[in-house]
C-alpha positions in Angstrom: 4.9 3.2 -14.2 2.4 2.3 -16.9 3.3 2.7 -20.6 -0.2 3.6 -21.9 -2.8 5.9 -20.4 -6.5 5.3 -21.1 -8.9 8.2 -20.7 -12.2 6.8 -19.3 -15.0 9.3 -19.7 -18.3 9.0 -17.9 -21.5 11.0 -17.8 -21.5 10.7 -14.1 -20.7 13.2 -11.3 -18.0 12.4 -8.7 -19.9 13.8 -5.8 -23.4 12.7 -6.4 -22.4 9.3 -7.8 -19.4 8.5 -5.6 -20.4 4.9 -4.6 -20.6 3.9 -8.3 -17.5 5.7 -9.4 -15.4 4.3 -6.6 -16.4 0.8 -7.6 -15.7 1.5 -11.3 -12.2 2.9 -10.5 -11.3 -0.1 -8.3 -12.6 -2.5 -11.0 -10.6 -0.9 -13.8 -7.4 -1.0 -11.6 -8.0 -4.8 -11.1 -8.6 -5.7 -14.7 -6.1 -3.6 -16.6 -2.7 -5.1 -17.5 0.3 -3.4 -15.9 1.2 -1.6 -19.1 -2.1 0.3 -18.9 -3.5 2.8 -16.5 -7.0 4.3 -16.2 -8.0 7.8 -15.4 -11.7 8.2 -14.9 -13.1 11.6 -15.9 -16.6 12.7 -14.8 -19.3 15.1 -16.1 -20.9 17.9 -14.0 -23.8 18.2 -14.2 -24.2 14.5 -14.9 -26.7 12.8 -17.1 -29.4 12.4 -14.5 -32.2 13.9 -16.6 -33.7 11.6 -19.2 -34.1 13.6 -22.4 -32.6 13.9 -25.8 -31.3 17.4 -25.1 -29.2 15.9 -22.2 -27.7 13.3 -24.5 -26.8 16.1 -27.0 -25.1 18.0 -24.1 -23.2 14.9 -23.1 -22.1 14.2 -26.7 -20.8 17.8 -27.1 -18.8 17.3 -23.9 -17.4 14.0 -25.1 -16.0 15.7 -28.3 -14.2 18.3 -26.2 -12.8 15.6 -23.9 -11.6 13.5 -26.7 -9.5 16.4 -28.2 -8.1 17.1 -24.7 -7.3 13.4 -24.2 -5.3 13.2 -27.4 -3.5 16.5 -26.6 -2.5 15.1 -23.2 -1.0 12.0 -24.8 -3.6 9.4 -23.9 -3.4 6.3 -26.0 -7.2 5.7 -26.2 -10.5 7.0 -25.0 -13.2 4.7 -23.5 -16.6 6.3 -23.1 -18.7 4.6 -20.3 -22.0 6.2 -21.3 -24.0 3.3 -22.9 -26.1 5.6 -25.1 -23.1 6.4 -27.3 -24.2 10.0 -27.6 -22.1 11.8 -30.3 -19.9 8.7 -30.8 -19.4 9.1 -34.6 -18.5 12.8 -34.1 -16.0 11.9 -31.3 -14.3 9.3 -33.5 -14.1 11.9 -36.3 -12.1 14.5 -34.4 -9.1 12.4 -33.0 -6.7 9.8 -34.3 -6.5 7.8 -31.0 -8.9 4.8 -30.7 -12.3 5.8 -29.3 -14.6 3.2 -27.9 -18.3 3.6 -27.0 -19.8 1.4 -24.2 -22.9 0.6 -26.1 -21.3 -0.2 -29.4 -18.5 -2.2 -27.8 -20.8 -4.2 -25.5 -23.4 -5.0 -28.2 -20.9 -6.1 -30.8 -19.1 -8.4 -28.3 -22.4 -9.8 -27.0 -23.2 -11.1 -30.4 -20.2 -13.5 -30.1 -21.7 -15.0 -26.9 -25.1 -16.1 -28.1 -27.7 -15.9 -30.8 -30.2 -13.5 -29.3 -29.6 -10.5 -27.0 -31.9 -8.9 -24.5 -31.3 -5.4 -23.2 -32.3 -4.2 -19.7 -32.1 -0.5 -19.0 -32.6 1.5 -15.8 -35.8 3.4 -16.6 -38.5 3.1 -19.4 -37.6 6.5 -20.8 -34.3 5.1 -22.2 -36.1 2.3 -24.2 -36.6 4.4 -27.4 -32.9 5.5 -27.3 -31.6 1.9 -27.0 -34.0 0.7 -29.7 -32.5 3.4 -32.0 -29.0 2.1 -31.1 -30.1 -1.4 -32.1 -31.2 -0.1 -35.5 -28.1 2.1 -35.9 -25.8 -1.0 -35.4 -27.9 -3.2 -37.6 -28.8 -5.7 -34.8 -32.6 -5.9 -35.2 -32.4 -9.6 -36.0 -30.2 -10.3 -33.0 -32.1 -8.4 -30.3 -35.4 -9.8 -28.9 -36.3 -6.7 -27.0 -35.4 -3.8 -24.7 -36.9 -3.9 -21.2 -36.6 -1.4 -18.3 -36.7 -1.5 -14.6 -39.2 0.8 -12.9 -36.5 2.7 -11.1 -34.4 5.9 -11.0 -30.7 6.6 -11.3 -30.7 7.3 -7.6 -32.1 3.8 -6.9 -29.1 2.3 -8.7 -26.6 4.6 -7.0 -28.0 3.8 -3.6 -27.7 0.1 -4.4 -23.9 0.5 -4.5 -23.8 1.8 -1.0 -26.6 -0.2 0.6 -27.4 -3.9 0.5 -31.0 -3.1 1.6 -31.4 -0.8 -1.5 -29.9 -3.5 -3.7 -32.3 -6.1 -2.2 -35.2 -4.0 -3.3 -33.9 -3.3 -6.8 -32.5 -6.8 -7.6 -35.9 -8.6 -8.0 -37.2 -5.9 -10.3 -34.0 -6.3 -12.5 -34.4 -10.1 -12.5 -38.1 -9.9 -13.5 -37.2 -7.9 -16.6 -34.3 -10.3 -17.5 -36.6 -13.3 -17.3 -39.2 -11.7 -19.6 -36.4 -11.4 -22.2 -35.2 -15.0 -21.6 -38.7 -16.2 -22.1 -38.8 -14.2 -25.4 -35.7 -16.1 -26.6 -32.7 -14.1 -25.4 -29.6 -16.1 -24.4 -27.4 -13.1 -23.5 -28.4 -10.3 -21.2 -27.0 -6.8 -21.9 -27.3 -4.3 -19.0 -27.8 -1.1 -20.9 -25.6 1.2 -18.8 -22.6 1.2 -16.5 -24.8 1.3 -13.4 -26.6 -2.1 -14.0 -23.4 -3.6 -15.5 -21.4 -3.0 -12.3 -24.3 -3.8 -10.0 -25.4 -7.1 -11.6 -22.7 -8.2 -14.0 -19.4 -7.4 -12.2 -19.0 -10.8 -10.4 -17.0 -13.4 -12.3 -19.1 -15.6 -14.5 -22.3 -13.5 -14.0 -25.3 -15.1 -15.6 -29.0 -15.8 -15.2 -30.1 -19.3 -16.0 -27.0 -19.8 -18.1 -27.4 -16.5 -20.1 -24.3 -14.4 -19.6 -24.7 -10.9 -18.2 -22.3 -8.8 -20.1 -20.2 -6.4 -18.0 -19.3 -3.8 -20.6 -17.0 -1.9 -18.2 -14.6 -4.8 -18.1 -15.1 -5.3 -21.8 -14.4 -1.7 -22.9 -11.3 -1.7 -20.7 -9.8 -4.8 -22.3 -10.9 -3.7 -25.8 -9.1 -0.4 -25.3 -6.0 -2.4 -24.5 -6.4 -4.4 -27.6 -7.0 -1.3 -29.7 -3.9 0.3 -28.5 -1.8 -2.9 -29.1 -3.3 -3.3 -32.6 -2.5 0.3 -33.5 1.1 0.1 -32.2 2.0 -3.4 -33.3 0.0 -3.8 -36.5 -1.0 -0.4 -37.6 -4.7 -1.3 -37.2 -7.6 0.4 -35.5 -7.7 3.5 -37.7 -11.3 4.4 -38.3 -12.6 5.0 -41.8 -12.2 8.6 -42.9 -15.2 8.4 -45.1 -18.9 9.2 -44.3 -19.5 10.0 -40.6 -15.9 9.6 -39.6 -14.4 12.2 -41.9 -12.1 14.5 -40.0 -13.5 18.0 -39.7 -11.7 21.0 -41.3 -9.4 22.6 -38.7 -11.6 25.8 -38.9 -14.7 23.8 -38.1 -13.2 22.1 -35.1 -11.7 25.3 -33.8 -15.1 27.0 -34.1 -16.7 24.1 -32.3 -14.3 24.1 -29.4 -14.5 27.9 -29.0 -18.3 28.1 -29.3 -19.8 24.6 -29.3 
């Protein structure tokens, strides 16, 4: 029996996105050390609509799940929604380590090369990811954010059908090469869907530029965060600014009415 439980939280639905989720769950089981176990939690309805109000809904849901994860004795929470909706607020309400897919992936990608290129699944996400780059202070490290002309369904179908993947893959590669030509030497798939579709194989790269699989990364970083907290008393977030813990009354009102 594993010693530490990690709560993985997606913005995906177990029924409509089953091919993706089954691959993620199998992948997590294969990469986590024996002391750690993963429980993948879903969101219904999922984030299939591409609007800021959807991200707000997802963020609100993440806060509630984080509180529940801590109450149930999970050692860490790993959010597999690249947009990092509500991430600062989630970190503020619990004492267990909370990792966001976007933040974790982007920060690690900076150790792999000088310039990053992001590729997302649809053009509507470009402004959101550009805001993330600014929020994390990475403007000088990111050459651009590109998007495949595709839908969430196109990506989900590609997990279940080689034919569907064969249609999508050239579109993905085209956007990657535009970024490589612009100077990128690391490709960051902006989302769990493209990460698992194009970055899951060992040593994934395009013309020598690593394709960062943030799902693997966030799993192993969660392990590290748990070990650091237990063995060295580290990985406590700042309790100043955005990460100040809310008053008990404020949190209770949020959970009851938010």
